RODRENLUM-30445 format. One record per residue: y, z, x of N, C-alpha, C in turn; residue number from 1; residue in three letters. Coordinates in nm, 4 decimals, always signed. Each point is the difference from the previous one (the first is absolute). Example, Ala and Ser with C-alpha at 12.3 -4.5 7.8 and 13.67 -1.06 7.14 Angstrom:
BEGIN
<rec n_Y="-0.5690" n_Z="+0.7800" n_X="+1.3190" ca_Y="+0.1190" ca_Z="+0.0000" ca_X="-0.0890" c_Y="+0.1200" c_Z="+0.0000" c_X="+0.0900" nr="1" rest="ALA"/>
<rec n_Y="+0.1050" n_Z="-0.0720" n_X="-0.0350" ca_Y="+0.1190" ca_Z="+0.0060" ca_X="+0.0820" c_Y="+0.1090" c_Z="+0.0730" c_X="-0.0770" nr="2" rest="SER"/>
***
This chain:
BEGIN
<rec n_Y="+1.9359" n_Z="-34.8597" n_X="-9.9679" ca_Y="+0.0248" ca_Z="+0.0624" ca_X="+0.1285" c_Y="-0.1171" c_Z="+0.0923" c_X="+0.0316" nr="1" rest="MET"/>
<rec n_Y="-0.0596" n_Z="-0.0166" n_X="+0.1152" ca_Y="-0.1108" ca_Z="+0.0841" ca_X="+0.0409" c_Y="+0.0406" c_Z="+0.0827" c_X="+0.1204" nr="2" rest="GLN"/>
<rec n_Y="-0.0302" n_Z="+0.1274" n_X="-0.0106" ca_Y="+0.0244" ca_Z="+0.0908" ca_X="+0.1104" c_Y="-0.1325" c_Z="+0.0609" c_X="+0.0410" nr="3" rest="LEU"/>
<rec n_Y="-0.0207" n_Z="+0.0141" n_X="+0.1268" ca_Y="-0.1248" ca_Z="+0.0569" ca_X="+0.0478" c_Y="+0.0323" c_Z="+0.1125" c_X="+0.0973" nr="4" rest="CYS"/>
<rec n_Y="-0.0482" n_Z="+0.1209" n_X="-0.0299" ca_Y="+0.0188" ca_Z="+0.1146" ca_X="+0.0883" c_Y="-0.1372" c_Z="+0.0538" c_X="+0.0374" nr="5" rest="TYR"/>
<rec n_Y="-0.0182" n_Z="+0.0364" n_X="+0.1229" ca_Y="-0.1267" ca_Z="+0.0568" ca_X="+0.0429" c_Y="+0.0233" c_Z="+0.1439" c_X="+0.0433" nr="6" rest="THR"/>
<rec n_Y="-0.0722" n_Z="+0.0910" n_X="-0.0624" ca_Y="+0.0055" ca_Z="+0.1418" ca_X="+0.0349" c_Y="-0.1414" c_Z="+0.0419" c_X="+0.0397" nr="7" rest="TYR"/>
<rec n_Y="-0.0292" n_Z="-0.0008" n_X="+0.1286" ca_Y="-0.1350" ca_Z="+0.0353" ca_X="+0.0449" c_Y="-0.0994" c_Z="-0.1019" c_X="-0.0518" nr="8" rest="GLY"/>
<rec n_Y="-0.0883" n_Z="+0.0417" n_X="-0.0881" ca_Y="-0.1033" ca_Z="-0.0868" ca_X="-0.0535" c_Y="+0.0439" c_Z="-0.0652" c_X="-0.1315" nr="9" rest="ILE"/>
<rec n_Y="+0.0896" n_Z="+0.0640" n_X="-0.0744" ca_Y="+0.0407" ca_Z="-0.0482" ca_X="-0.1317" c_Y="+0.1026" c_Z="-0.1118" c_X="+0.0132" nr="10" rest="VAL"/>
<rec n_Y="-0.0178" n_Z="-0.1079" n_X="-0.0736" ca_Y="+0.0945" ca_Z="-0.1109" ca_X="-0.0012" c_Y="+0.0495" c_Z="-0.0221" c_X="-0.1422" nr="11" rest="THR"/>
<rec n_Y="+0.1320" n_Z="+0.0023" n_X="-0.0176" ca_Y="+0.0602" ca_Z="-0.0272" ca_X="-0.1299" c_Y="+0.0568" c_Z="-0.1412" c_X="+0.0052" nr="12" rest="LEU"/>
<rec n_Y="-0.0516" n_Z="-0.0899" n_X="-0.0844" ca_Y="+0.0413" ca_Z="-0.1384" ca_X="+0.0105" c_Y="+0.1067" c_Z="-0.0418" c_X="-0.0998" nr="13" rest="GLU"/>
<rec n_Y="-0.0040" n_Z="+0.0482" n_X="-0.1210" ca_Y="+0.0966" ca_Z="-0.0416" ca_X="-0.1005" c_Y="+0.0785" c_Z="+0.1226" c_X="-0.0461" nr="14" rest="HIS"/>
<rec n_Y="+0.1099" n_Z="+0.0231" n_X="+0.0624" ca_Y="+0.0837" ca_Z="+0.1134" ca_X="-0.0385" c_Y="+0.1015" c_Z="-0.0484" c_X="-0.1018" nr="15" rest="GLU"/>
<rec n_Y="+0.0141" n_Z="+0.0741" n_X="-0.1080" ca_Y="+0.0972" ca_Z="-0.0373" ca_X="-0.1021" c_Y="+0.1377" c_Z="+0.0452" c_X="+0.0425" nr="16" rest="ARG"/>
<rec n_Y="+0.0958" n_Z="-0.0858" n_X="-0.0184" ca_Y="+0.1376" ca_Z="+0.0317" ca_X="+0.0313" c_Y="+0.0752" c_Z="+0.0149" c_X="-0.1314" nr="17" rest="ILE"/>
<rec n_Y="+0.0594" n_Z="+0.1162" n_X="-0.0198" ca_Y="+0.0734" ca_Z="+0.0273" ca_X="-0.1235" c_Y="+0.1486" c_Z="-0.0083" c_X="+0.0260" nr="18" rest="SER"/>
<rec n_Y="+0.0693" n_Z="-0.0583" n_X="-0.0924" ca_Y="+0.1452" ca_Z="-0.0068" ca_X="+0.0070" c_Y="+0.0532" c_Z="+0.0795" c_X="-0.1184" nr="19" rest="ILE"/>
<rec n_Y="+0.0835" n_Z="+0.0967" n_X="+0.0300" ca_Y="+0.0574" ca_Z="+0.0823" ca_X="-0.1050" c_Y="+0.1386" c_Z="-0.0530" c_X="-0.0326" nr="20" rest="ILE"/>
<rec n_Y="+0.0201" n_Z="-0.0350" n_X="-0.1241" ca_Y="+0.1299" ca_Z="-0.0482" ca_X="-0.0442" c_Y="+0.0745" c_Z="+0.1147" c_X="-0.0655" nr="21" rest="LEU"/>
<rec n_Y="+0.1235" n_Z="+0.0180" n_X="+0.0356" ca_Y="+0.0813" ca_Z="+0.1073" ca_X="-0.0565" c_Y="+0.0643" c_Z="-0.0485" c_X="-0.1292" nr="22" rest="ARG"/>
<rec n_Y="-0.0305" n_Z="+0.0691" n_X="-0.1084" ca_Y="+0.0589" ca_Z="-0.0367" ca_X="-0.1288" c_Y="+0.1286" c_Z="+0.0758" c_X="-0.0262" nr="23" rest="ARG"/>
<rec n_Y="+0.0150" n_Z="+0.1141" n_X="+0.0646" ca_Y="+0.1206" ca_Z="+0.0802" ca_X="-0.0184" c_Y="+0.1058" c_Z="-0.0519" c_X="+0.0974" nr="24" rest="VAL"/>
<rec n_Y="+0.1157" n_Z="-0.0279" n_X="-0.0519" ca_Y="+0.1076" ca_Z="-0.0521" ca_X="+0.0836" c_Y="+0.0682" c_Z="+0.1151" c_X="+0.0737" nr="25" rest="LYS"/>
<rec n_Y="+0.0192" n_Z="-0.0186" n_X="+0.1283" ca_Y="+0.0707" ca_Z="+0.0991" ca_X="+0.0796" c_Y="+0.1494" c_Z="-0.0287" c_X="-0.0066" nr="26" rest="LEU"/>
<rec n_Y="+0.0765" n_Z="+0.1057" n_X="-0.0140" ca_Y="+0.1454" ca_Z="-0.0138" ca_X="-0.0047" c_Y="+0.0620" c_Z="+0.0879" c_X="+0.1073" nr="27" rest="THR"/>
<rec n_Y="+0.1175" n_Z="-0.0372" n_X="+0.0496" ca_Y="+0.0646" ca_Z="+0.0837" ca_X="+0.1010" c_Y="+0.0439" c_Z="+0.1326" c_X="-0.0619" nr="28" rest="PRO"/>
<rec n_Y="-0.0316" n_Z="+0.1086" n_X="+0.0681" ca_Y="+0.0333" ca_Z="+0.1336" ca_X="-0.0479" c_Y="+0.0559" c_Z="+0.0823" c_X="+0.1145" nr="29" rest="ARG"/>
<rec n_Y="+0.0595" n_Z="+0.1146" n_X="-0.0364" ca_Y="+0.0536" ca_Z="+0.0935" ca_X="+0.0988" c_Y="-0.0674" c_Z="+0.1344" c_X="-0.0242" nr="30" rest="VAL"/>
<rec n_Y="-0.0534" n_Z="+0.0602" n_X="+0.1053" ca_Y="-0.0703" ca_Z="+0.1278" ca_X="-0.0095" c_Y="+0.0973" c_Z="+0.1099" c_X="-0.0444" nr="31" rest="CYS"/>
<rec n_Y="-0.0426" n_Z="+0.0820" n_X="-0.0962" ca_Y="+0.0836" ca_Z="+0.1080" ca_X="-0.0522" c_Y="+0.0176" c_Z="+0.1127" c_X="+0.1014" nr="32" rest="ALA"/>
<rec n_Y="-0.0885" n_Z="+0.0078" n_X="+0.0999" ca_Y="+0.0072" ca_Z="+0.1092" ca_X="+0.0967" c_Y="+0.0750" c_Z="-0.0404" c_X="+0.1264" nr="33" rest="MET"/>
<rec n_Y="-0.0406" n_Z="-0.1112" n_X="+0.0623" ca_Y="+0.0565" ca_Z="-0.0376" ca_X="+0.1306" c_Y="+0.0952" c_Z="-0.1186" c_X="-0.0068" nr="34" rest="CYS"/>
<rec n_Y="+0.0190" n_Z="-0.0587" n_X="-0.1159" ca_Y="+0.0901" ca_Z="-0.1138" ca_X="-0.0223" c_Y="-0.0390" c_Z="-0.1241" c_X="+0.0794" nr="35" rest="ALA"/>
<rec n_Y="-0.1274" n_Z="-0.0107" n_X="+0.0368" ca_Y="-0.0501" ca_Z="-0.1179" ca_X="+0.0700" c_Y="-0.0381" c_Z="-0.1061" c_X="-0.1021" nr="36" rest="GLN"/>
<rec n_Y="+0.0272" n_Z="-0.1267" n_X="+0.0299" ca_Y="-0.0380" ca_Z="-0.1078" ca_X="-0.0904" c_Y="-0.1468" c_Z="-0.0342" c_X="+0.0197" nr="37" rest="GLN"/>
<rec n_Y="-0.0692" n_Z="-0.0292" n_X="-0.1124" ca_Y="-0.1406" ca_Z="-0.0384" ca_X="+0.0055" c_Y="-0.0315" c_Z="-0.0886" c_X="-0.1200" nr="38" rest="PHE"/>
<rec n_Y="-0.1118" n_Z="-0.0709" n_X="+0.0088" ca_Y="-0.0435" ca_Z="-0.0848" ca_X="-0.1117" c_Y="-0.0878" c_Z="+0.0853" c_X="-0.0902" nr="39" rest="ALA"/>
<rec n_Y="+0.0441" n_Z="+0.0224" n_X="-0.1225" ca_Y="-0.0723" ca_Z="+0.0879" ca_X="-0.0915" c_Y="-0.0361" c_Z="-0.0694" c_X="-0.1291" nr="40" rest="GLY"/>
<rec n_Y="-0.0783" n_Z="+0.0666" n_X="-0.0817" ca_Y="-0.0433" ca_Z="-0.0541" ca_X="-0.1278" c_Y="+0.0294" c_Z="+0.1008" c_X="-0.1102" nr="41" rest="TRP"/>
<rec n_Y="+0.0160" n_Z="-0.0477" n_X="-0.1188" ca_Y="+0.0150" ca_Z="+0.0863" ca_X="-0.1170" c_Y="+0.1047" c_Z="+0.1077" c_X="+0.0155" nr="42" rest="GLY"/>
<rec n_Y="-0.0453" n_Z="+0.1257" n_X="-0.0150" ca_Y="+0.0912" ca_Z="+0.1141" ca_X="+0.0066" c_Y="-0.0064" c_Z="+0.0717" c_X="+0.1341" nr="43" rest="ARG"/>
<rec n_Y="-0.0484" n_Z="-0.0653" n_X="+0.1019" ca_Y="-0.0133" ca_Z="+0.0611" ca_X="+0.1313" c_Y="+0.1358" c_Z="+0.0458" c_X="+0.0529" nr="44" rest="GLN"/>
<rec n_Y="+0.0094" n_Z="+0.1265" n_X="+0.0415" ca_Y="+0.1278" ca_Z="+0.0571" ca_X="+0.0436" c_Y="+0.0052" c_Z="+0.0307" c_X="+0.1489" nr="45" rest="ARG"/>
<rec n_Y="-0.1157" n_Z="+0.0094" n_X="+0.0643" ca_Y="-0.0053" ca_Z="+0.0440" ca_X="+0.1393" c_Y="-0.0684" c_Z="-0.1042" c_X="+0.0866" nr="46" rest="PHE"/>
<rec n_Y="+0.0402" n_Z="-0.0056" n_X="+0.1262" ca_Y="-0.0580" ca_Z="-0.0992" ca_X="+0.0913" c_Y="-0.1421" c_Z="+0.0377" c_X="+0.0415" nr="47" rest="CYS"/>
<rec n_Y="-0.0364" n_Z="+0.1262" n_X="-0.0120" ca_Y="-0.1345" ca_Z="+0.0421" ca_X="+0.0370" c_Y="-0.0281" c_Z="+0.1432" c_X="-0.0426" nr="48" rest="GLY"/>
<rec n_Y="-0.1215" n_Z="+0.0453" n_X="+0.0264" ca_Y="-0.0407" ca_Z="+0.1354" ca_X="-0.0386" c_Y="+0.0815" c_Z="+0.1092" c_X="+0.0708" nr="49" rest="LYS"/>
<rec n_Y="+0.0323" n_Z="-0.0125" n_X="+0.1284" ca_Y="+0.0791" ca_Z="+0.1058" ca_X="+0.0630" c_Y="+0.1338" c_Z="+0.0243" c_X="-0.0708" nr="50" rest="PRO"/>
<rec n_Y="+0.0687" n_Z="-0.1056" n_X="-0.0381" ca_Y="+0.1277" ca_Z="+0.0160" ca_X="-0.0712" c_Y="-0.0224" c_Z="+0.0608" c_X="-0.1376" nr="51" rest="CYS"/>
<rec n_Y="-0.1076" n_Z="-0.0393" n_X="-0.0659" ca_Y="-0.0300" ca_Z="+0.0559" ca_X="-0.1315" c_Y="-0.0278" c_Z="+0.1494" c_X="+0.0113" nr="52" rest="GLN"/>
<rec n_Y="-0.0721" n_Z="+0.0415" n_X="+0.1032" ca_Y="-0.0299" ca_Z="+0.1419" ca_X="+0.0195" c_Y="+0.1254" c_Z="+0.0794" c_X="+0.0337" nr="53" rest="ARG"/>
<rec n_Y="+0.0874" n_Z="-0.0563" n_X="+0.0834" ca_Y="+0.1250" ca_Z="+0.0686" ca_X="+0.0342" c_Y="+0.0849" c_Z="+0.0218" c_X="-0.1245" nr="54" rest="LYS"/>
<rec n_Y="+0.0122" n_Z="-0.1026" n_X="-0.0830" ca_Y="+0.0784" ca_Z="+0.0103" ca_X="-0.1219" c_Y="-0.0595" c_Z="+0.1053" c_X="-0.0925" nr="55" rest="TRP"/>
<rec n_Y="-0.1329" n_Z="-0.0027" n_X="-0.0165" ca_Y="-0.0667" ca_Z="+0.0961" ca_X="-0.0866" c_Y="+0.0208" c_Z="+0.1423" c_X="+0.0515" nr="56" rest="ASP"/>
<rec n_Y="-0.0076" n_Z="+0.0196" n_X="+0.1305" ca_Y="+0.0212" ca_Z="+0.1336" ca_X="+0.0564" c_Y="+0.1424" c_Z="+0.0474" c_X="-0.0273" nr="57" rest="TYR"/>
<rec n_Y="+0.0968" n_Z="-0.0882" n_X="+0.0168" ca_Y="+0.1387" ca_Z="+0.0391" ca_X="-0.0255" c_Y="+0.0222" c_Z="+0.0354" c_X="-0.1467" nr="58" rest="GLN"/>
<rec n_Y="-0.0636" n_Z="-0.0713" n_X="-0.0905" ca_Y="+0.0179" ca_Z="+0.0255" ca_X="-0.1423" c_Y="-0.0615" c_Z="+0.1325" c_X="-0.0436" nr="59" rest="GLN"/>
<rec n_Y="-0.1098" n_Z="+0.0406" n_X="+0.0658" ca_Y="-0.0744" ca_Z="+0.1182" ca_X="-0.0432" c_Y="-0.0057" c_Z="+0.1090" c_X="+0.1061" nr="60" rest="HIS"/>
<rec n_Y="+0.0916" n_Z="-0.0014" n_X="+0.0950" ca_Y="-0.0036" ca_Z="+0.0950" ca_X="+0.1116" c_Y="+0.0120" c_Z="+0.1441" c_X="-0.0472" nr="61" rest="ALA"/>
<rec n_Y="+0.0909" n_Z="+0.0295" n_X="-0.0912" ca_Y="+0.0189" ca_Z="+0.1375" ca_X="-0.0463" c_Y="-0.1256" c_Z="+0.0551" c_X="-0.0680" nr="62" rest="ASP"/>
<rec n_Y="-0.0624" n_Z="-0.0800" n_X="-0.0826" ca_Y="-0.1222" ca_Z="+0.0433" ca_X="-0.0684" c_Y="-0.1114" c_Z="+0.0247" c_X="+0.1003" nr="63" rest="THR"/>
<rec n_Y="-0.0149" n_Z="-0.0899" n_X="+0.0964" ca_Y="-0.1048" ca_Z="+0.0166" ca_X="+0.1012" c_Y="+0.0232" c_Z="+0.1235" c_X="+0.0842" nr="64" rest="ARG"/>
<rec n_Y="+0.1248" n_Z="+0.0249" n_X="+0.0380" ca_Y="+0.0312" ca_Z="+0.1199" ca_X="+0.0791" c_Y="-0.0290" c_Z="+0.1262" c_X="-0.0799" nr="65" rest="ARG"/>
<rec n_Y="+0.0362" n_Z="+0.0009" n_X="-0.1272" ca_Y="-0.0264" ca_Z="+0.1168" ca_X="-0.0845" c_Y="-0.1504" c_Z="+0.0245" c_X="-0.0130" nr="66" rest="ALA"/>
<rec n_Y="-0.0773" n_Z="-0.1055" n_X="-0.0193" ca_Y="-0.1457" ca_Z="+0.0144" ca_X="-0.0090" c_Y="-0.0577" c_Z="+0.0522" c_X="+0.1304" nr="67" rest="ASN"/>
<rec n_Y="+0.0525" n_Z="-0.0487" n_X="+0.1112" ca_Y="-0.0510" ca_Z="+0.0436" ca_X="+0.1303" c_Y="+0.0338" c_Z="+0.1469" c_X="+0.0257" nr="68" rest="ARG"/>
<rec n_Y="+0.1222" n_Z="+0.0411" n_X="-0.0360" ca_Y="+0.0378" ca_Z="+0.1408" ca_X="+0.0157" c_Y="-0.0915" c_Z="+0.0899" c_X="-0.0826" nr="69" rest="ARG"/>
<rec n_Y="-0.0303" n_Z="-0.0420" n_X="-0.1218" ca_Y="-0.0894" ca_Z="+0.0767" ca_X="-0.0867" c_Y="-0.1391" c_Z="+0.0098" c_X="+0.0614" nr="70" rest="GLU"/>
<rec n_Y="-0.0472" n_Z="-0.1089" n_X="+0.0571" ca_Y="-0.1307" ca_Z="-0.0003" ca_X="+0.0647" c_Y="-0.0009" c_Z="+0.0956" c_X="+0.1188" nr="71" rest="SER"/>
<rec n_Y="+0.1046" n_Z="-0.0035" n_X="+0.0831" ca_Y="+0.0096" ca_Z="+0.0927" ca_X="+0.1129" c_Y="+0.0004" c_Z="+0.1445" c_X="-0.0489" nr="72" rest="TYR"/>
<rec n_Y="+0.0754" n_Z="+0.0266" n_X="-0.1069" ca_Y="+0.0094" ca_Z="+0.1355" ca_X="-0.0535" c_Y="-0.1373" c_Z="+0.0490" c_X="-0.0481" nr="73" rest="ARG"/>
<rec n_Y="-0.0736" n_Z="-0.0851" n_X="-0.0694" ca_Y="-0.1324" ca_Z="+0.0386" ca_X="-0.0497" c_Y="-0.0961" c_Z="+0.0280" c_X="+0.1147" nr="74" rest="GLN"/>
<rec n_Y="+0.0026" n_Z="-0.0852" n_X="+0.1030" ca_Y="-0.0878" ca_Z="+0.0222" ca_X="+0.1152" c_Y="+0.0357" c_Z="+0.1296" c_X="+0.0713" nr="75" rest="HIS"/>
<rec n_Y="+0.1271" n_Z="+0.0280" n_X="+0.0102" ca_Y="+0.0431" ca_Z="+0.1231" ca_X="+0.0660" c_Y="-0.0451" c_Z="+0.1221" c_X="-0.0790" nr="76" rest="LYS"/>
<rec n_Y="+0.0142" n_Z="-0.0047" n_X="-0.1337" ca_Y="-0.0442" ca_Z="+0.1114" ca_X="-0.0829" c_Y="-0.1504" c_Z="+0.0210" c_X="+0.0109" nr="77" rest="GLU"/>
<rec n_Y="-0.0762" n_Z="-0.1086" n_X="+0.0007" ca_Y="-0.1455" ca_Z="+0.0105" ca_X="+0.0153" c_Y="-0.0354" c_Z="+0.0610" c_X="+0.1345" nr="78" rest="GLU"/>
<rec n_Y="+0.0660" n_Z="-0.0465" n_X="+0.1055" ca_Y="-0.0267" ca_Z="+0.0499" ca_X="+0.1347" c_Y="+0.0377" c_Z="+0.1477" c_X="+0.0109" nr="79" rest="ARG"/>
<rec n_Y="+0.1183" n_Z="+0.0372" n_X="-0.0492" ca_Y="+0.0451" ca_Z="+0.1382" ca_X="+0.0073" c_Y="-0.0848" c_Z="+0.0907" c_X="-0.0884" nr="80" rest="ASP"/>
<rec n_Y="-0.0421" n_Z="-0.0490" n_X="-0.1128" ca_Y="-0.0847" ca_Z="+0.0773" ca_X="-0.0909" c_Y="-0.1348" c_Z="+0.0294" c_X="+0.0627" nr="81" rest="GLY"/>
<rec n_Y="-0.0577" n_Z="-0.0934" n_X="+0.0670" ca_Y="-0.1292" ca_Z="+0.0209" ca_X="+0.0673" c_Y="+0.0155" c_Z="+0.0941" c_X="+0.1179" nr="82" rest="ARG"/>
<rec n_Y="+0.1112" n_Z="-0.0151" n_X="+0.0726" ca_Y="+0.0233" ca_Z="+0.0833" ca_X="+0.1182" c_Y="+0.0162" c_Z="+0.1454" c_X="-0.0378" nr="83" rest="GLY"/>
<rec n_Y="+0.0609" n_Z="+0.0305" n_X="-0.1134" ca_Y="+0.0208" ca_Z="+0.1403" ca_X="-0.0425" c_Y="-0.1294" c_Z="+0.0635" c_X="-0.0447" nr="84" rest="ALA"/>
<rec n_Y="-0.0930" n_Z="-0.0775" n_X="-0.0594" ca_Y="-0.1270" ca_Z="+0.0547" ca_X="-0.0486" c_Y="-0.0979" c_Z="+0.0244" c_X="+0.1120" nr="85" rest="GLU"/>
<rec n_Y="+0.0105" n_Z="-0.0739" n_X="+0.1082" ca_Y="-0.0961" ca_Z="+0.0140" ca_X="+0.1100" c_Y="+0.0208" c_Z="+0.1348" c_X="+0.0695" nr="86" rest="ALA"/>
<rec n_Y="-0.1119" n_Z="+0.0688" n_X="+0.0380" ca_Y="+0.0126" ca_Z="+0.1310" ca_X="+0.0667" c_Y="+0.0512" c_Z="-0.0087" c_X="+0.1406" nr="87" rest="PRO"/>
***
């Protein structure tokens, strides 16, 4: 099979066509977050990255909130500490 494409002055005459064969078998699965059915492989639990992120946020929400509160507290102390020293 020969394909010819012309882009301005350059001509590509023999473009290789690759066919990717899937060796991993897809099986019907149900997303752990949204309960949507999808074709998955291996230990796949989520239909996509958004669902995976939502699940991860729900699992670690308390820890993240605590870390964020600590960060706010440190910034406030730094800001207040500088403000008191300034003339």
